[in-house]
N, C-alpha and C positions, 0 to 999 in steps of 0.2 A: 665616303661611300655609305649608302643607305643599307641598313640591315633590316631584316624582316623576321618577325616571330612566325612560327608555324601555328596553325589553328588550335592545336592541342597544347601549346606551351603556355605556361602561366608563370609570370615573374612575381616573386614574393620578397618583400623586405619588411623589416621592422626597425623602428627608431625609438630613441628615448624622447623625452619631452622637448628637448632642444633640437631634434631632428638629426641626431647622430646615429649612424647605422649600428644596430645591435644584432641584426641577422639578415642574411641574404641567401636565397636558394641558389642552386648551381646555375640556373639560367640567368639570374640576375648577375652573378659573378662573371659568367662567360661574356654576356653582352656588354658589361661595363668595361671589360678589358683590364680590370684590376684583379689582383689576387685577393683572397679573403682577408689576409692580414692588412693589406692596403686599404680595405674598405671599412672594417670594423672600427668603430669609434670615430669615424670621419663624418662630417656633415653630408647628408643625403644630396645636398646641392652640388656635391662634387661631380655629379653626372648631369647637371643642368646644362642644356644646350643654350648657347648665347642668343639664339633666335626665339627662345621661349619668353613670352611676355611676363613680366614680373607681377602684373595685376592678377594673373591667374593664380600664382602662388600666394599672393596676399589674401585673396578670397579663400583659397584652399585652407590656409592656416587659420583664418577667422572661423571657418566652419568647424574644423576638427578640434580646435581649442575650445569651442563652445559645446563639444560633445556630439556633434553631428557628423555623419559620413558625407562624402562628396565623390562625384564622378567627374573626371576631367581628362581631356586629351592632352597628352604631354609628349614633347620630343626631348629625348635624352641624348647625351653625347658620351661615347666611349672614350677611354683613355687615349686612343690613337686618333681621335677626331671623327670616327665613324658615328652615325646617328641612327636612331630608331624611334618610331612612333608607337605609343601605347594608349589604350583606354584604361585609365587608372581608377580604382576604387580605393579610397583612403578612409580608414576608420580609426577612431580612437580606441585604445585598449584600456579597459577598466579593471581596478582591483575589486575585492569583495565588498568594499564600502562605496562603490560606484565613483571612485576617484580616478581621473585619467592618469595612467602610468606610462603611456607611450602611444605609438601609432603603428598601424599595420596597413600595408599597401599591397593590393593584388592587381596585377596589370595583365591585360590580354591584347591580342592583336586587334587593332581597330579596323572598322569597315572602311574599305577603300573609298566608297562614296562619301562617307562622313569626313574623311581627311581633306577632301577637296574644299569643302566649306570651312572647315577648321583652319586650314592653312591660310586661306584668304582672310578670315577674321583675325587670326594671330598676326599676320603681316600688318593689318590695319592698326591693331593694338600696339604692336611694337613701334610702328612709325609714330603714333601718338605719344608713346612713352619717351621716345628719343627727342621729339621736338617740344613736348609740353609737360612731360612728367607722368608719373603713375596715376595721378588723379584723373588726367585726361583719358587715359586708356580705360580706367575703371568706368568712367562715364559712358564711353562707347560700348563697353560690354553690357552695362545695365540697359542702355537704350536698345541694343540689338535684341536682348532677351525680351524687353518690354514690348517691342514691336511685334513679336511673335505671340504675345498674350499668354505666356506660360512662365512657369518658374525656371530658374537656372537648371535644375535637375531635369525637368521635362524637356527643356531645350537640348541639353547634351544627349539625353537618351533618345531623342527623336531624330538625331542626325544619322 
């Protein structure tokens, strides 16, 4: 069953450098279907939906590990199989010497119109991954963005 965020709800989570959950707000915990003890210390991909293209996460990790933030549409899966879409903003967290010490993600309800395009694109990416691997899906993503003549960030925020 699809779950929906309210307009005023914000999901927040934090991870260590390896993507293990160190914090989740109450909305994150509720939507995940896990309790806090089940989440803390576990990989954030615990809630990754199987229909989420891996190339999106590969790109996401490249960006945040290089110290940049990223916006991405993500479909997550709850413990019981329910799912929900979010517009995620993931940023690195830095210590006083500007060293990355973890990651912080804030997620909001996505625009309905944007999801229509994203779902079609993600279905194409997933099909390419399944038939030809992650490199093929990455190429499709890059070509899609290039055809628009904008950066990835501009593409995502324009949807």
